[in-house]
Structures are given as C-alpha cells and as structure tokens.
N, CA, C and O atoms as a DFTB+ gen file, in Angstrom:
760 C
 N C O
     1  1      -4.832      -9.439     -29.457
     2  2      -4.146     -10.697     -29.299
     3  2      -4.215     -10.609     -27.844
     4  3      -3.868      -9.595     -27.239
     5  1      -4.721     -11.806     -27.200
     6  2      -4.673     -12.038     -25.795
     7  2      -3.437     -12.710     -25.217
     8  3      -2.890     -13.642     -25.806
     9  1      -3.071     -12.301     -24.235
    10  2      -1.608     -12.825     -23.429
    11  2      -1.830     -13.230     -22.321
    12  3      -2.899     -12.847     -21.846
    13  1      -1.151     -13.946     -21.641
    14  2      -1.364     -14.346     -20.198
    15  2      -0.752     -13.185     -19.407
    16  3       0.411     -12.907     -19.700
    17  1      -1.282     -12.546     -18.562
    18  2      -0.407     -11.482     -17.484
    19  2      -0.531     -12.254     -16.175
    20  3      -1.088     -13.341     -16.018
    21  1       0.148     -11.423     -15.168
    22  2      -0.124     -11.547     -13.920
    23  2      -1.328     -11.505     -13.266
    24  3      -1.635     -11.791     -12.109
    25  1      -1.940     -11.113     -14.173
    26  2      -3.517     -10.636     -13.347
    27  2      -4.592     -11.412     -14.240
    28  3      -5.799     -11.171     -14.212
    29  1      -3.996     -12.345     -15.009
    30  2      -4.979     -13.051     -15.645
    31  2      -4.912     -12.982     -17.370
    32  3      -4.003     -12.281     -17.815
    33  1      -5.606     -13.506     -18.139
    34  2      -5.732     -13.151     -19.722
    35  2      -6.146     -12.006     -19.870
    36  3      -7.130     -11.463     -19.367
    37  1      -5.204     -11.529     -20.741
    38  2      -5.625     -10.069     -21.237
    39  2      -6.935     -10.012     -21.953
    40  3      -7.266     -11.054     -22.518
    41  1      -7.867      -8.827     -22.047
    42  2      -8.837      -8.913     -22.704
    43  2      -8.897      -7.731     -23.741
    44  3      -9.604      -7.712     -24.749
    45  1      -7.877      -6.573     -23.240
    46  2      -7.541      -5.337     -24.165
    47  2      -5.869      -5.082     -23.880
    48  3      -5.114      -5.614     -23.065
    49  1      -5.679      -4.241     -24.709
    50  2      -4.125      -3.618     -24.643
    51  2      -4.228      -2.578     -25.557
    52  3      -4.995      -2.426     -26.508
    53  1      -3.162      -1.757     -25.033
    54  2      -2.792      -0.330     -25.727
    55  2      -1.330      -0.219     -26.060
    56  3      -0.494      -0.453     -25.187
    57  1      -0.994       0.112     -27.232
    58  2       0.546       0.087     -27.565
    59  2       0.974       1.517     -27.116
    60  3       0.249       2.500     -27.268
    61  1       2.162       1.550     -26.573
    62  2       2.991       2.658     -26.626
    63  2       4.180       2.766     -27.623
    64  3       4.027       2.585     -28.831
    65  1       5.351       3.067     -27.059
    66  2       6.041       2.561     -28.231
    67  2       7.236       1.770     -27.446
    68  3       7.421       1.555     -26.248
    69  1       8.106       1.362     -28.842
    70  2       9.143       0.446     -28.223
    71  2       9.216      -0.621     -28.081
    72  3      10.285      -1.193     -27.872
    73  1       7.861      -1.312     -28.170
    74  2       7.212      -2.562     -27.698
    75  2       6.616      -2.545     -26.403
    76  3       6.579      -3.601     -25.772
    77  1       6.003      -1.190     -25.770
    78  2       5.741      -1.142     -24.543
    79  2       4.139      -1.264     -24.796
    80  3       3.575      -0.778     -25.776
    81  1       3.503      -1.983     -23.769
    82  2       2.194      -2.483     -24.062
    83  2       1.304      -2.141     -22.619
    84  3       1.925      -2.324     -21.572
    85  1       0.071      -1.719     -22.530
    86  2      -0.527      -1.943     -21.503
    87  2      -1.701      -2.781     -21.814
    88  3      -2.527      -2.623     -22.713
    89  1      -1.620      -3.848     -20.767
    90  2      -2.665      -4.781     -20.913
    91  2      -3.837      -4.788     -19.970
    92  3      -3.543      -4.543     -18.800
    93  1      -4.997      -4.999     -20.211
    94  2      -5.904      -4.955     -19.230
    95  2      -6.700      -6.095     -19.236
    96  3      -7.109      -6.630     -20.267
    97  1      -7.002      -6.601     -17.744
    98  2      -7.810      -7.929     -17.873
    99  2      -8.868      -7.433     -17.091
   100  3      -9.026      -6.258     -16.760
   101  1      -9.740      -8.601     -16.755
   102  2     -11.314      -8.218     -16.395
   103  2     -11.203      -7.981     -14.918
   104  3     -12.172      -7.572     -14.278
   105  1     -10.231      -8.188     -14.453
   106  2      -9.972      -7.940     -12.827
   107  2      -8.676      -6.652     -12.968
   108  3      -8.894      -5.767     -12.140
   109  1      -7.689      -6.439     -13.637
   110  2      -6.440      -5.934     -13.251
   111  2      -5.917      -5.528     -14.605
   112  3      -6.376      -5.774     -15.721
   113  1      -4.870      -4.860     -14.249
   114  2      -3.769      -4.592     -15.661
   115  2      -2.582      -3.929     -15.555
   116  3      -2.298      -3.452     -14.457
   117  1      -1.648      -3.771     -16.695
   118  2      -0.420      -3.285     -16.104
   119  2       0.046      -3.346     -17.386
   120  3      -0.378      -3.965     -18.362
   121  1       1.397      -2.286     -17.182
   122  2       2.472      -2.426     -18.444
   123  2       3.372      -3.589     -18.458
   124  3       3.802      -4.190     -17.474
   125  1       3.574      -3.801     -19.550
   126  2       4.628      -5.116     -19.785
   127  2       5.544      -4.301     -20.399
   128  3       5.095      -3.512     -21.230
   129  1       7.046      -4.311     -20.126
   130  2       8.337      -3.615     -20.930
   131  2       9.089      -4.694     -21.544
   132  3       9.491      -5.645     -20.875
   133  1       9.279      -4.594     -22.681
   134  2      10.307      -5.345     -23.172
   135  2      11.638      -5.708     -22.224
   136  3      11.959      -5.002     -21.268
   137  1      12.262      -6.742     -22.570
   138  2      13.131      -6.765     -21.494
   139  2      14.569      -6.352     -21.762
   140  3      15.377      -6.688     -20.896
   141  1      15.098      -5.577     -22.974
   142  2      16.076      -4.755     -22.976
   143  2      15.642      -3.520     -22.577
   144  3      16.427      -2.749     -22.026
   145  1      14.461      -3.216     -22.785
   146  2      14.214      -1.786     -22.382
   147  2      14.004      -1.758     -20.610
   148  3      14.381      -0.802     -19.933
   149  1      13.526      -2.639     -20.197
   150  2      13.375      -2.988     -18.795
   151  2      14.665      -3.123     -18.115
   152  3      14.709      -2.811     -16.925
   153  1      15.901      -3.615     -18.802
   154  2      17.274      -3.379     -18.154
   155  2      17.629      -2.156     -18.206
   156  3      18.733      -1.914     -17.720
   157  1      16.960      -1.171     -18.706
   158  2      17.388       0.320     -18.822
   159  2      17.104       0.980     -17.089
   160  3      17.802       1.698     -16.373
   161  1      15.759       0.340     -16.888
   162  2      15.374       0.906     -15.599
   163  2      16.288       0.800     -14.266
   164  3      16.542      -0.336     -13.866
   165  1      16.615       1.514     -13.807
   166  2      17.581       1.393     -12.287
   167  2      17.070       0.171     -11.667
   168  3      15.932      -0.281     -11.790
   169  1      17.929      -0.259     -11.064
   170  2      17.621      -1.770     -10.563
   171  2      16.783      -1.918      -9.641
   172  3      15.959      -2.829      -9.559
   173  1      17.004      -0.707      -8.618
   174  2      16.200      -0.415      -7.354
   175  2      14.440      -0.006      -7.950
   176  3      13.378       0.050      -7.331
   177  1      14.747       0.199      -9.261
   178  2      12.948       0.545      -9.473
   179  2      12.466      -0.456     -10.733
   180  3      11.598      -0.043     -11.501
   181  1      12.948      -1.537     -10.884
   182  2      13.099      -2.251     -11.827
   183  2      12.260      -3.450     -11.329
   184  3      12.544      -3.880     -10.211
   185  1      11.157      -4.102     -12.092
   186  2      10.734      -5.339     -11.673
   187  2      11.042      -6.560     -12.869
   188  3      10.540      -6.654     -13.989
   189  1      11.897      -7.312     -12.304
   190  2      12.460      -8.292     -13.522
   191  2      11.537      -9.170     -14.081
   192  3      11.906      -9.786     -15.081
   193  1      10.316      -9.376     -13.613
   194  2       9.477      -9.986     -14.504
   195  2       9.113      -9.139     -15.742
   196  3       8.661      -9.683     -16.749
   197  1       9.266      -8.106     -15.683
   198  2       8.716      -7.102     -16.621
   199  2       7.563      -6.638     -16.877
   200  3       7.192      -5.978     -17.848
   201  1       6.881      -7.075     -15.793
   202  2       5.155      -6.200     -15.585
   203  2       5.181      -5.115     -14.310
   204  3       5.740      -5.178     -13.216
   205  1       4.426      -4.205     -14.858
   206  2       4.198      -2.878     -13.838
   207  2       2.919      -2.864     -13.539
   208  3       2.189      -2.542     -14.476
   209  1       2.301      -3.161     -12.328
   210  2       0.593      -3.126     -12.086
   211  2       0.403      -1.752     -12.445
   212  3       1.271      -0.880     -12.449
   213  1      -0.942      -1.620     -12.778
   214  2      -1.602      -0.218     -12.973
   215  2      -2.045       0.493     -11.795
   216  3      -2.606       1.562     -12.032
   217  1      -1.913       0.113     -10.416
   218  2      -2.438       0.788      -9.229
   219  2      -1.188       1.359      -8.680
   220  3      -1.145       2.586      -8.590
   221  1       0.033       0.534      -8.223
   222  2       1.380       1.299      -7.579
   223  2       2.559       1.195      -8.450
   224  3       3.378       2.091      -8.245
   225  1       2.817       0.496      -9.206
   226  2       4.017       0.029     -10.112
   227  2       4.264       0.986     -11.570
   228  3       5.372       1.334     -11.975
   229  1       2.943       1.306     -12.231
   230  2       3.146       1.973     -13.483
   231  2       3.804       3.049     -13.668
   232  3       4.244       3.359     -14.775
   233  1       4.005       3.983     -12.271
   234  2       4.850       4.910     -12.282
   235  2       6.117       4.615     -12.534
   236  3       6.786       5.438     -13.158
   237  1       6.670       3.452     -12.125
   238  2       8.036       3.297     -12.181
   239  2       8.773       3.406     -13.692
   240  3       9.747       4.114     -13.947
   241  1       8.073       2.542     -14.607
   242  2       8.493       2.904     -16.145
   243  2       8.394       4.324     -16.794
   244  3       9.180       4.985     -17.472
   245  1       7.057       4.552     -16.302
   246  2       7.008       5.943     -16.973
   247  2       8.092       7.005     -16.182
   248  3       8.764       7.737     -16.908
   249  1       8.234       7.076     -14.995
   250  2       9.478       8.194     -14.705
   251  2      10.791       7.732     -15.161
   252  3      11.652       8.521     -15.552
   253  1      10.980       6.275     -15.111
   254  2      12.455       6.017     -15.383
   255  2      12.684       6.050     -16.768
   256  3      13.782       6.400     -17.200
   257  1      11.596       5.661     -17.643
   258  2      11.942       5.792     -19.095
   259  2      11.629       7.142     -19.769
   260  3      12.105       7.357     -20.884
   261  1      10.901       8.014     -19.197
   262  2      10.379       8.985     -19.643
   263  2       9.308       9.038     -20.667
   264  3       9.150       8.190     -21.546
   265  1       8.513      10.203     -20.470
   266  2       7.281      10.066     -21.216
   267  2       7.361      10.085     -22.850
   268  3       6.343       9.981     -23.535
   269  1       8.414      10.199     -23.300
   270  2       8.739       9.964     -24.682
   271  2       8.243       8.579     -25.114
   272  3       7.611       8.455     -26.164
   273  1       8.555       7.405     -24.218
   274  2       8.110       5.988     -24.330
   275  2       6.475       5.899     -24.283
   276  3       5.772       5.133     -24.942
   277  1       6.109       6.756     -23.456
   278  2       4.333       6.794     -23.301
   279  2       3.484       7.738     -23.638
   280  3       2.901       8.419     -22.795
   281  1       3.303       7.894     -25.099
   282  2       2.383       8.889     -25.600
   283  2       0.814       8.889     -25.181
   284  3      -0.010       9.764     -25.448
   285  1       0.604       7.634     -24.426
   286  2      -0.695       8.269     -24.074
   287  2      -0.772       8.512     -23.026
   288  3      -1.920       8.525     -22.583
   289  1       0.382       8.837     -22.046
   290  2       0.075       9.523     -20.695
   291  2       0.237      11.152     -20.703
   292  3       1.236      11.714     -21.153
   293  1      -0.532      11.613     -20.318
   294  2      -0.973      13.009     -20.455
   295  2       0.112      13.562     -19.116
   296  3       0.852      12.929     -18.364
   297  1      -0.178      14.925     -19.233
   298  2       0.754      15.809     -18.069
   299  2      -0.031      15.387     -16.625
   300  3       0.531      15.283     -15.535
   301  1      -1.256      15.204     -16.852
   302  2      -1.941      15.012     -15.507
   303  2      -1.524      13.644     -15.025
   304  3      -1.479      13.444     -13.811
   305  1      -1.244      12.773     -15.801
   306  2      -0.870      11.523     -15.378
   307  2       0.893      11.520     -15.089
   308  3       1.602      10.742     -14.452
   309  1       1.118      12.424     -15.658
   310  2       2.919      12.384     -15.434
   311  2       2.982      12.858     -13.541
   312  3       3.673      12.328     -12.671
   313  1       1.843      14.193     -13.379
   314  2       1.667      14.260     -11.777
   315  2       1.349      13.335     -11.038
   316  3       1.741      13.387      -9.872
   317  1       0.650      12.354     -11.424
   318  2       0.096      11.244     -10.880
   319  2       1.019      10.385     -10.601
   320  3       1.100       9.932      -9.459
   321  1       2.085       9.915     -11.829
   322  2       3.150       9.239     -11.719
   323  2       3.998       9.325     -10.404
   324  3       4.219       8.493      -9.523
   325  1       4.473      10.877     -10.617
   326  2       5.131      11.325      -9.446
   327  2       4.471      11.134      -7.963
   328  3       5.145      10.811      -6.985
   329  1       3.239      11.347      -7.930
   330  2       2.879      10.978      -6.358
   331  2       2.667       9.788      -6.324
   332  3       2.834       9.432      -5.158
   333  1       2.282       8.627      -7.190
   334  2       2.370       7.438      -6.922
   335  2       3.591       6.944      -6.405
   336  3       3.802       6.163      -5.478
   337  1       4.440       7.605      -7.255
   338  2       6.090       6.818      -6.877
   339  2       6.334       7.054      -5.455
   340  3       6.718       6.149      -4.714
   341  1       6.079       8.473      -4.985
   342  2       6.360       8.862      -3.846
   343  2       5.908       8.313      -2.604
   344  3       6.488       8.169      -1.528
   345  1       4.423       7.959      -3.089
   346  2       3.595       7.148      -2.072
   347  2       3.872       5.687      -1.882
   348  3       3.813       5.204      -0.751
   349  1       4.117       5.089      -2.739
   350  2       4.336       3.476      -2.757
   351  2       5.426       2.990      -2.936
   352  3       5.632       1.788      -2.771
   353  1       6.597       4.079      -3.415
   354  2       8.012       3.517      -3.510
   355  2       8.772       4.722      -3.105
   356  3       9.486       5.335      -3.898
   357  1       8.586       5.114      -1.653
   358  2       9.498       5.776      -0.969
   359  2      11.093       5.675      -0.987
   360  3      11.796       6.660      -0.764
   361  1      11.472       4.746      -1.195
   362  2      12.954       4.398      -0.974
   363  2      13.425       4.855      -2.198
   364  3      14.317       5.675      -2.411
   365  1      12.517       4.047      -3.224
   366  2      13.253       4.464      -4.701
   367  2      13.229       5.697      -4.991
   368  3      14.194       6.094      -5.644
   369  1      12.250       6.621      -4.656
   370  2      11.620       8.160      -4.875
   371  2      12.974       8.821      -4.294
   372  3      13.451       9.776      -4.908
   373  1      13.575       8.363      -3.182
   374  2      14.494       9.240      -2.662
   375  2      15.853       9.107      -3.312
   376  3      16.649      10.005      -3.587
   377  1      15.964       7.692      -3.519
   378  2      17.140       7.165      -4.256
   379  2      17.216       8.024      -5.773
   380  3      18.285       8.449      -6.211
   381  1      16.268       8.149      -6.287
   382  2      15.899       8.665      -7.807
   383  2      16.404      10.056      -7.643
   384  3      17.399      10.508      -8.210
   385  1      15.528      10.777      -6.706
   386  2      15.342      12.233      -6.461
   387  2      16.555      12.836      -5.976
   388  3      17.070      13.903      -6.310
   389  1      17.003      11.798      -4.958
   390  2      18.034      12.567      -3.793
   391  2      17.507      13.419      -2.769
   392  3      18.136      14.133      -1.989
   393  1      15.694      13.171      -2.922
   394  2      15.264      14.077      -1.816
   395  2      14.625      13.060      -0.713
   396  3      14.009      12.051      -1.055
   397  1      14.872      13.492       0.861
   398  2      14.490      12.556       1.764
   399  2      13.016      12.978       1.963
   400  3      12.617      14.127       2.151
   401  1      12.380      12.009       1.899
   402  2      11.200      12.467       2.429
   403  2      10.789      12.771       3.835
   404  3      11.440      12.207       4.714
   405  1       9.804      13.581       4.200
   406  2       9.293      13.837       5.691
   407  2       8.293      13.092       6.034
   408  3       7.625      12.513       5.177
   409  1       8.048      12.997       7.274
   410  2       6.839      12.188       7.536
   411  2       5.721      13.076       7.018
   412  3       5.933      14.289       6.998
   413  1       4.436      12.556       6.555
   414  2       3.335      12.973       6.123
   415  2       3.571      13.020       4.278
   416  3       2.628      13.385       3.577
   417  1       4.693      12.679       3.750
   418  2       4.658      12.980       2.190
   419  2       4.660      11.471       1.452
   420  3       4.675      11.266       0.238
   421  1       4.637      10.367       2.646
   422  2       4.594       8.842       1.783
   423  2       3.569       8.097       2.526
   424  3       3.717       7.964       3.740
   425  1       2.509       7.578       1.911
   426  2       1.721       6.708       2.443
   427  2       2.537       5.607       3.399
   428  3       2.463       5.461       4.619
   429  1       3.474       4.765       2.254
   430  2       4.175       3.611       2.658
   431  2       4.969       3.877       3.849
   432  3       5.025       3.095       4.798
   433  1       5.705       5.212       3.779
   434  2       6.660       5.538       4.745
   435  2       6.149       5.556       6.045
   436  3       6.642       5.096       7.075
   437  1       4.708       6.367       5.797
   438  2       3.966       6.776       6.923
   439  2       3.657       5.458       7.965
   440  3       3.739       5.302       9.183
   441  1       3.305       4.701       6.953
   442  2       2.768       3.289       7.682
   443  2       3.992       2.423       8.234
   444  3       3.825       1.793       9.278
   445  1       5.227       2.373       7.561
   446  2       6.378       1.819       8.087
   447  2       6.676       2.684       9.321
   448  3       7.094       2.048      10.289
   449  1       6.534       4.097       9.485
   450  2       6.530       4.691      10.815
   451  2       5.517       3.991      11.742
   452  3       5.913       3.039      12.414
   453  1       4.479       4.321      11.808
   454  2       3.094       3.666      12.337
   455  2       3.633       2.615      12.795
   456  3       3.927       2.648      13.990
   457  1       3.879       1.597      12.166
   458  2       4.143       0.051      12.386
   459  2       5.673      -0.065      13.718
   460  3       5.681      -0.572      14.840
   461  1       6.719       0.604      12.983
   462  2       7.747       0.665      14.116
   463  2       7.541       1.353      15.534
   464  3       8.185       1.027      16.532
   465  1       6.473       2.439      15.504
   466  2       6.197       3.165      16.525
   467  2       5.459       2.311      17.315
   468  3       5.735       2.456      18.506
   469  1       4.419       1.271      17.039
   470  2       3.331       0.423      17.937
   471  2       3.504      -0.794      17.985
   472  3       2.580      -1.570      18.231
   473  1       4.917      -1.230      17.721
   474  2       5.276      -3.040      18.013
   475  2       4.641      -3.504      19.214
   476  3       3.907      -4.480      19.366
   477  1       5.170      -2.373      20.310
   478  2       4.551      -2.987      21.778
   479  2       3.280      -2.469      22.191
   480  3       3.060      -2.424      23.401
   481  1       2.416      -2.075      21.396
   482  2       1.281      -1.503      21.847
   483  2       0.201      -2.247      20.980
   484  3       0.471      -2.823      19.926
   485  1      -1.206      -2.163      21.609
   486  2      -2.448      -2.737      21.246
   487  2      -2.849      -2.246      19.858
   488  3      -3.781      -1.476      20.087
   489  1      -2.680      -2.274      18.768
   490  2      -3.272      -1.877      17.712
   491  2      -5.015      -2.410      17.105
   492  3      -5.179      -3.629      17.060
   493  1      -5.678      -1.916      16.866
   494  2      -7.044      -2.269      16.585
   495  2      -6.528      -3.125      15.113
   496  3      -5.473      -2.910      14.515
   497  1      -7.420      -3.978      14.796
   498  2      -7.016      -4.844      13.529
   499  2      -8.835      -5.089      12.888
   500  3      -9.171      -5.522      11.785
   501  1      -9.664      -4.664      13.960
   502  2     -11.220      -4.807      13.836
   503  2     -12.190      -4.098      14.575
   504  3     -11.928      -4.183      15.774
   505  1     -13.199      -3.436      14.351
   506  2     -13.899      -3.142      15.499
   507  2     -15.343      -3.206      14.844
   508  3     -15.647      -3.293      13.655
   509  1     -16.159      -3.136      16.002
   510  2     -17.854      -3.120      15.775
   511  2     -18.315      -1.987      16.486
   512  3     -17.734      -1.609      17.503
   513  1     -19.011      -1.588      16.171
   514  2     -19.956      -0.812      16.681
   515  2     -20.978      -1.046      17.795
   516  3     -21.404      -2.198      17.711
   517  1     -21.503      -0.392      18.773
   518  2     -22.566      -0.888      19.195
   519  2     -23.817      -0.063      19.489
   520  3     -23.663       1.114      19.163
   521  1     -24.843      -0.305      19.937
   522  2     -26.159       0.712      20.278
   523  2     -25.803       1.679      21.141
   524  3     -26.196       2.837      21.003
   525  1     -24.881       1.220      22.291
   526  2     -24.559       2.148      23.360
   527  2     -23.580       3.211      23.450
   528  3     -23.266       3.783      24.493
   529  1     -23.001       3.499      22.009
   530  2     -22.103       4.235      21.937
   531  2     -20.666       4.034      21.830
   532  3     -19.854       4.820      21.343
   533  1     -20.408       2.697      22.427
   534  2     -19.123       2.334      22.446
   535  2     -18.640       1.332      21.015
   536  3     -19.416       0.858      20.185
   537  1     -17.533       1.233      21.034
   538  2     -17.155       0.492      20.019
   539  2     -16.111      -0.575      20.507
   540  3     -15.128      -0.248      21.172
   541  1     -16.342      -1.688      20.190
   542  2     -15.625      -2.936      20.354
   543  2     -14.386      -3.061      19.424
   544  3     -14.422      -3.247      18.207
   545  1     -13.386      -2.939      20.131
   546  2     -11.973      -3.004      19.225
   547  2     -11.312      -4.325      19.476
   548  3     -11.057      -4.759      20.600
   549  1     -11.076      -4.878      18.443
   550  2     -10.319      -6.161      18.691
   551  2      -8.900      -5.630      18.155
   552  3      -8.714      -5.059      17.080
   553  1      -7.800      -5.984      19.276
   554  2      -6.888      -5.519      18.900
   555  2      -5.297      -6.734      19.234
   556  3      -5.265      -7.748      19.931
   557  1      -4.413      -6.222      18.591
   558  2      -3.362      -7.425      18.946
   559  2      -2.044      -6.697      18.949
   560  3      -2.054      -5.614      18.364
   561  1      -0.767      -7.134      19.568
   562  2       0.192      -6.321      19.503
   563  2       0.981      -6.001      18.471
   564  3       1.428      -6.966      17.851
   565  1       1.380      -4.606      17.989
   566  2       1.609      -4.511      16.728
   567  2       0.446      -4.401      15.581
   568  3       0.697      -3.757      14.562
   569  1      -0.560      -4.900      15.712
   570  2      -1.338      -4.867      14.638
   571  2      -1.219      -5.762      13.755
   572  3      -0.630      -6.799      14.060
   573  1      -1.744      -5.589      12.448
   574  2      -1.310      -6.857      11.369
   575  2       0.249      -6.475      10.795
   576  3       0.809      -5.420      10.496
   577  1       0.534      -7.523      10.803
   578  2       2.141      -7.608       9.763
   579  2       1.956      -7.205       8.517
   580  3       0.808      -6.908       8.188
   581  1       2.875      -7.119       7.691
   582  2       2.874      -7.060       6.578
   583  2       2.280      -7.938       5.626
   584  3       1.718      -7.494       4.625
   585  1       2.358      -9.024       5.848
   586  2       1.634     -10.332       5.601
   587  2      -0.072     -10.297       5.959
   588  3      -0.945     -11.079       5.584
   589  1      -0.164      -9.234       6.719
   590  2      -1.920      -9.221       6.878
   591  2      -2.362      -9.748       7.978
   592  3      -3.504      -9.539       8.387
   593  1      -1.314     -10.656       8.713
   594  2      -1.994     -11.484       9.666
   595  2      -1.686     -10.979      11.032
   596  3      -0.810     -10.117      11.107
   597  1      -2.260     -11.372      12.107
   598  2      -2.182     -10.719      13.615
   599  2      -0.794     -11.142      13.995
   600  3      -0.287     -12.250      13.820
   601  1      -0.115      -9.780      14.696
   602  2       1.275     -10.414      15.414
   603  2       0.797     -11.005      16.840
   604  3       1.672     -11.227      17.677
   605  1      -0.189     -11.197      17.068
   606  2      -0.229     -11.770      18.607
   607  2      -1.464     -12.153      18.479
   608  3      -2.143     -11.799      17.515
   609  1      -1.928     -12.948      19.461
   610  2      -3.374     -13.042      20.298
   611  2      -4.381     -11.586      20.218
   612  3      -4.026     -10.414      20.342
   613  1      -5.444     -12.024      20.021
   614  2      -6.264     -10.792      19.826
   615  2      -6.805     -10.508      21.562
   616  3      -6.703     -11.263      22.528
   617  1      -7.356      -9.209      21.471
   618  2      -8.039      -8.885      23.122
   619  2      -8.943      -7.872      22.638
   620  3      -8.793      -7.187      21.626
   621  1      -9.901      -7.844      23.466
   622  2     -10.923      -7.217      23.076
   623  2     -11.103      -6.089      23.917
   624  3     -10.985      -6.290      25.126
   625  1     -11.429      -4.669      23.429
   626  2     -11.559      -3.264      24.403
   627  2     -12.659      -2.696      23.841
   628  3     -13.165      -2.929      22.743
   629  1     -13.047      -1.784      24.854
   630  2     -14.165      -0.894      24.909
   631  2     -13.869       0.717      24.761
   632  3     -13.401       1.400      25.673
   633  1     -14.139       1.092      23.764
   634  2     -13.538       2.406      23.311
   635  2     -15.012       3.487      22.678
   636  3     -15.731       3.193      21.724
   637  1     -15.137       4.891      23.655
   638  2     -16.326       5.274      23.149
   639  2     -16.103       5.507      21.494
   640  3     -14.959       5.455      21.044
   641  1     -17.240       5.763      20.621
   642  2     -17.153       5.903      19.239
   643  2     -16.568       7.361      19.186
   644  3     -15.803       7.652      18.266
   645  1     -16.905       8.285      20.142
   646  2     -16.023       9.590      19.802
   647  2     -14.460       9.252      19.643
   648  3     -14.008       9.362      18.503
   649  1     -13.702       8.903      20.536
   650  2     -12.591       8.605      20.837
   651  2     -12.209       7.736      19.445
   652  3     -11.203       8.085      18.827
   653  1     -12.904       6.756      19.020
   654  2     -12.674       5.819      17.860
   655  2     -12.144       6.466      16.586
   656  3     -11.105       6.278      15.954
   657  1     -13.641       7.654      16.322
   658  2     -13.503       8.014      15.315
   659  2     -12.346       9.251      14.993
   660  3     -12.137       9.873      13.952
   661  1     -11.778       9.321      16.157
   662  2     -10.366      10.423      15.776
   663  2      -9.058       9.446      15.721
   664  3      -7.997       9.954      16.083
   665  1      -9.054       8.161      15.320
   666  2      -8.427       7.263      15.130
   667  2      -7.370       7.562      13.701
   668  3      -7.785       8.008      12.631
   669  1      -6.027       7.216      13.985
   670  2      -5.194       7.547      12.674
   671  2      -5.669       6.929      11.656
   672  3      -6.625       6.157      11.583
   673  1      -4.665       7.455      10.550
   674  2      -4.809       6.424       9.104
   675  2      -4.632       5.079       9.268
   676  3      -5.421       4.268       8.784
   677  1      -3.523       4.716      10.004
   678  2      -3.200       3.263      10.060
   679  2      -3.623       2.784      11.400
   680  3      -2.899       1.959      11.957
   681  1      -4.664       3.180      11.969
   682  2      -5.032       2.183      13.186
   683  2      -5.282       2.660      14.622
   684  3      -4.563       3.569      15.037
   685  1      -6.259       2.127      15.455
   686  2      -6.516       2.822      16.419
   687  2      -5.382       1.999      17.579
   688  3      -5.094       0.802      17.613
   689  1      -4.895       3.112      18.464
   690  2      -3.874       2.400      19.166
   691  2      -4.696       2.344      20.609
   692  3      -5.089       3.372      21.159
   693  1      -4.884       1.145      21.098
   694  2      -5.481       1.065      22.617
   695  2      -4.481       1.495      23.662
   696  3      -3.300       1.150      23.674
   697  1      -5.246       2.517      24.794
   698  2      -4.631       2.767      25.998
   699  2      -5.068       1.866      26.886
   700  3      -6.263       1.722      27.146
   701  1      -3.858       1.002      27.569
   702  2      -4.374       0.268      28.417
   703  2      -4.914       0.615      29.730
   704  3      -5.672      -0.088      30.399
   705  1      -4.407       1.875      30.064
   706  2      -4.480       2.755      31.273
   707  2      -6.302       3.338      31.076
   708  3      -6.906       3.856      32.016
   709  1      -6.813       3.157      29.953
   710  2      -8.203       3.987      29.853
   711  2      -8.913       3.296      29.291
   712  3     -10.078       3.654      29.465
   713  1      -8.772       2.026      28.370
   714  2      -9.871       1.510      27.731
   715  2      -9.932      -0.224      28.386
   716  3      -9.087      -1.120      28.419
   717  1     -11.108      -0.149      28.768
   718  2     -11.588      -1.119      29.331
   719  2     -11.761      -2.600      28.500
   720  3     -12.393      -2.653      27.445
   721  1     -11.272      -3.510      28.969
   722  2     -10.943      -4.720      28.435
   723  2     -11.951      -5.649      28.627
   724  3     -12.314      -5.819      29.791
   725  1     -12.548      -6.361      27.648
   726  2     -13.787      -7.301      27.823
   727  2     -13.086      -8.747      27.429
   728  3     -12.227      -9.019      26.590
   729  1     -13.693      -9.430      28.229
   730  2     -13.189     -10.891      28.371
   731  2     -14.058     -11.683      27.548
   732  3     -15.217     -11.306      27.375
   733  1     -13.584     -12.851      26.965
   734  2     -14.424     -13.731      26.493
   735  2     -14.238     -14.049      24.972
   736  3     -15.132     -14.665      24.392
   737  1     -13.264     -13.706      24.392
   738  2     -12.618     -14.054      23.026
   739  2     -11.906     -15.211      22.955
   740  3     -11.466     -15.708      21.919
   741  1     -11.774     -15.705      24.234
   742  2     -10.956     -17.096      24.281
   743  2      -9.437     -16.703      23.719
   744  3      -8.578     -17.583      23.671
   745  1      -9.190     -15.545      23.360
   746  2      -7.687     -15.490      23.011
   747  2      -6.891     -14.210      23.422
   748  3      -6.324     -13.325      22.780
   749  1      -7.071     -14.461      24.709
   750  2      -6.457     -13.351      25.382
   751  2      -5.161     -13.725      25.548
   752  3      -4.818     -14.866      25.860
   753  1      -4.139     -12.449      25.275
   754  2      -2.803     -12.853      25.398
   755  2      -2.175     -12.665      26.941
   756  3      -2.571     -11.851      27.775
   757  1      -1.457     -13.307      27.043
   758  2      -0.774     -13.290      28.431
   759  2      -0.199     -12.121      28.708
   760  3       0.385     -11.958      29.779
C-alpha cells in the first residue's frame, strides 16, 4: 500500500512491530512511528510529525524504543545507530546518555565548533584549481551559514594547492597576512 511520506509517495515498506513501518520512495525513506508510540520517545529525541528519515534520524526511535520494536535491525545496525546518534544529534546523545562529547567525537558538534571559531574569519565556500599549482578560493566571513547561504560578500584568494589540500573537514580558513587577494569578483567586502 503506497502512502505519502515527507519524501514523496512510497514504493515499498517493511513492517517492524507495533505499527512501525519503514517506507522507501524512489529518492529517500524512513521510519513512521504510530502516534501513541511516538509520544513515548523523549521529547528531545522526538519528531512530532512521526517520521524519522533514513540517514540521520532513524537512530532516534531505534535507540529510544529499543530493538524489540525493530526486529529487522541487526546488531551491526545498532552500532551504526549509536554512531549516527552521536554524530548527528550530539545534544540529545549527551542528554540521553549523560556523557559529554569531546571535540572529535561528533560531526555536528565539531561543525558547530568550527562555525563558532571562524565567525570573524574568511572561510572558503568554493575553490577552483589552476594549472599553475594555485587554487582560487572563494571565501566569505564565517563561511556558509546553517541555511547554506554566504554570511557576507565573497572575496577571492590565491592559495597553493599543497596548502589548500591540508584544509580541515569543514573548510579552508584564509590567512589575510599570507594569502593574496585577487580583485575582480565585483563582490569584495569592505
């Protein structure tokens, strides 16, 4: 039976227990948790719309409700669920477990730290390699925001490929004292 999901019309589903179903669509999928059961999930882990997408949110009902509700979830999947929980929902993970995550233990937490540390710095948002061994780095103050938009006007800098290749997980931070700015973008910040 096809149903409407947040990702489009379902083309497959798998039943777990207590009315829980995993729905797939041509592009995505996730768990649907019945209302009364969803209300037993801690509020800080609960999606009020009862849907938990398959990449980052599926771990929430699996961990909160326990594997007895998910007979198709293997022991390996449980390990993945905890890893996903820690990486994508660090605040909920800390509240649920009572464990404070350290830097390097959560993708989202590390992203938040990088964002906080680079608010006043020029962070690369795009880059283009050149034949002369340099990389043109398009940067804006603070990089991209959580909505994906640039936080300021763009500026263009030249960086050696070797140095650019050492960039961190969340982006390249321009050093105004060392990296040459290239004029001509028409969007140079004041």
